[in-house]
N, C-alpha and C positions, 0 to 999 in steps of 0.2 A: 505493499498500501505504500502510497508517494505522499507525504505532508505537505500540510496546506500550503504552505512558506514556500518548497521545494515546488511543488504544481505551480502556485502564481509565478517564479522563477521562471518556469520550464514554458507555462505558457506566453509570455511576455518575450520570451527569447525565439519566440514562432515554432516552438518544438509541434510538430505534426500530431502525437500520439496524445501529448499533454492537454491539445486544443480539444480532441477527440474524446478525451475522459473529461476533460472540465465543462464539455458541455452535455455529456450523459449523467455528470451528478449534478447538473441544471435539472436537465429533462429527468429525469428518475425523482427529483425534490429528496435527493441525498439529507442526511442528518448538520451537513458543513456546509450546502450549498451557498447560502443566504451568505455566511460568511467570508466563501471564496469570492463569489460576485460584490463584497463590498470592499473586498481585497484588490479587484482587477481594476474596479470603477475610475482609481486614479490614473489608469492607464488608458483611459478611452475618452470620445471627443474627435480622435484623428481622420474615422474613418465616414466615409460617405455614402449614406443607405439609398438602397435604389427599390422602389417596390415594383412590383412587376404585376401586375393583376390582370383581370377581364376573365370573358364568361368561358366553361370547358369548351375545349376544342379550337380555341386560338389562335395556339400554339406560341402559349408561355415560354416555356422549356423549353423552344427551340429559339425565341430572341432572348433567352436569357445565355443558354450555349453558346451564339455568337458574339453577345455582348460582352463574355467575360474573357471568350479569345480575341476579342477586338481589345477589352483592356489589357488585354496581357502582353498583346505587341507594343502597348507604350508602357512595358515598364512594371505593369503595376499588380501589386499582390489581390488577388481576387476572392472573399471569400461567399461561397453561395448558400443560401438556407433556403429550401425545398419546403413548403409544408404542405402535405399528402393529408387527405383522408384520413380519420380515425377507423382503426378496424373495429368493429363493433366486440370483436372475441379477445382481442391482446390489447386495443388500447394504443396500439403503434401505429407508424403512419402503413398505408395498403402498400406502397408504388418501393418504399424501403429505396437504398440509393440511387439515387436518377441513372437510368442505363442510358436515356435520351443526352446525358449529356457529355457526346462523345470525341468533341474537339476538346476539350480542354481537364476528362475525370484523370488522366495518367500525368495530368502536369502537378508540379510541386510546389506552382505556389497560389493552386490553386484548390481551395477547401470546399469540398459538396458535402454538405447533410441535410437528406430528409428528414423530417419533424413530423409528427401528428398534432391535427389541428385541434385535437381533443373539444370541438366543439363547438369551439370559438365563435360566436358570431362574424367577425370578421373574417372569420380562413386565418387569424394569424393568433395564437398562443400568446401566453405570456412567455413560455418560456422561449416561445423564438425569436421576442424580443432580447431576452437574456442571454441564448444563445449569440446572437447579432454583437451583445456587449464583447462576452465572450472572443470575438473572431475579431473585433476594434482591438480588443488590450493586445490580441495576439502580433497586429500590425497588419490587417489588410485594409488598405486603403479603399478598396470597393468593396461593400456588403451588398448582395442581389438579393431582395425579399421576394420570391416567388408564392403565392397566395394562392389556395385553392378553389379559389372565383367560381363557387355557384348560385350565384344569385343574390346571396346574402346580404347584412349590411357591409361594405368595404371600410366605413371609416375607422377601422383599427390598422390598417395599412397606410393612410396615409399620417396617421399618428405616428404611426412608427418608423415611418420614410423621409429621407429630406429632401426627395423628388417620386412624383409617383406616376408610373406611366399605366396604360390602361390599354389594353393588346384588345381587337375587334376584327371581325373576317366579315368580308362582303356579303356574306348570308342575308336574305330577308329576317325584319323585327330583331338584327343585334344593337341595331342604336333604339328601339325602345325598350328593349328589355335591359340596358345597359342607364337606361334614364331613370327605369322602376329599380331597379338595384340600387341607384343613388351612383353610379360608376361618374356618371357626367360632374359633379356634384363635386371630386374627392380628384379629379386627372389633373395632372398639370402638362401633360399633352397626351393624344392617342396617336395609336398609331393602329395601320387597316392592315391587317396579317395576310398574306395569301393574295395581295393585289393582282395577282397573275390570273385574277376568278372573274368572271363574268359578272358585272354590277359592281366593280370597285370606285369606279367616279362616281358612282349615283351615292355610294352608302357614304364615301367623304363628304357629297355636300349634304347627303341626307344629316349628320355628326355636323356640321360645320352649320347648318341650318338651328340645330337642336342648339347650341354652345350661344347660336345668336341672344336665343331668349332669357340666356342668366347673366343674371344682374351686377353691371361693372358700372363703378365709381371713378372717379376723378384721379383715387388717391390708388385705384387697380396699376400695377407694376408689368404684371407678366399674361397675355393672353395665354392660353390654351391652344394648339395649335393641329395640325390633324395630319400626321406622315403617312407612306404606303411605306409597304414592306415584303417581298417575301422571304423570311425567316430562311425556310429550308437551305434557300439562294444564297444566304447571307446579302441580297439586296437589302439595301437601305439600313443597315446596321449603322455605317457611318453618319449618316443621316442621322437616327437616335442616341446615340453618342456625343454627336454637336450639340443636341437640342438638351441632352441633360447639361453638358456642361454650360449651356447658356443659362441655363434656367437657375443651376445652382451661382453663377456669377452676379446674375439678377440678386435671388436669395442674398450674395451676402452684401451686394450694391445697395440695397433698403433696409438690412436688419430682421430681414425674414428669415435666414436660416438662424440664429440669435431666439430669433419669438420662438419659431419651431421646437426647438429643442428644451427651451423652457418648459413649454408645453408636458414635452413629451415625460420632461423630468417632475412635474407637477403631478402630473396623470400617474407615474408610477409612484411617487411618494401615496397617493391618495389609496392607492389600489393595497399596497404592501399596510399599511395603517387600516384600510377595511379588514384583510383579513388578519391580520393580526387581534383587532376588535372582535371577529367571530372567533376564533380560538379561545380569545377571553371569555367569549358569550356562555359559549355552549357548554359549558360544564355537565358533568354528570345529571347534577343536581337541577337544575335548568332544561336539559332534554326529557329528564324522568316528568317534572312537572306539566314540561309541551303533554308527551304524551296520557300522560293521567287527565291533565284537563280537555282532553281535544275531541271525548265525548260527548261533553258538555257545549262543545262549537257544533259538531255535527245534528249535535239531538237541538241546535238553537235554544240554547240558555244561556248562550254566552257568545261574541262576538268576535272574532278573528283581532281586530283591533281593541278590545278589550283586555285579549290573553297575552296581544304580544305588548298594550302598555304595563300588563303587571309583571310580564318577565325584565320588560326593563327598567322596570322601577325597584326590579331586586336587584339587578344587574348596578345601577347605581344607588343603591344604597349599601350595598357590599363596599364599594368602593372609597361611600364615603366612610364606610366604621375603618377601611383599613388606613385612610387618610388622618383619622383622628388621632 
């Protein structure tokens, strides 16, 4: 067993086995995982996080793969977290480490990890965000976060990434589906993949029309664009990378990057507090009280609000006694 101090040292030195072990500890909620993340935190903040999302079948993995190859040509160290649907049997990622990342899977300067979505509504579990911190601390300058993209709220990816790219395809209905899923609101720009298919130009116009309905103010400094690509052939990848660079520059110039990262940290702290409060709240006594009183709620002799109020009051009284 590698001690925490040694593990932190090895991760920050970029040791791949140490990085894999650290992510496993985080994903499996190992006893020392929070302490590990805390120790690594001071080494984070340098990696640029790019979210890749969109409907199933849009070619997100292909675009992610080609982007990673592009960044490697620039000499950058790349980390990829591919968030897959959770297996109902094991709780693990169904697809395992991506077999489709053929261009970069053997590159020692690219670290690929598949993680389970674990039922996260945004398709990006908290564990995936923490794994991004590990990759950041290990010196990965580019961190690609590819999400499930199954039509749920994708706000999660927008809050976790510095730049969010939404991948769509020409097939009819994608524009409307994207709007329903909230994708139109969170994209920093769009990529119409498989643009060699019929209807690509009409799809681009459709997306631009929908974008025209978005509210823009005089303070708006960045307007989402729609790019065309054929990911399987590597067409349009350079343009996607250029758009990411332009968005990054815009964020850095306007102070938007600092604001995004401030919000991200605030959300992280709130989540940690809520998680700890839940642990402290649901003692065995309070869980037993809930089960004991539940029948009265079912029989309509007590409301859920009354029972919740009593449990909270008990929690507060207990804390006041400790403080006195």
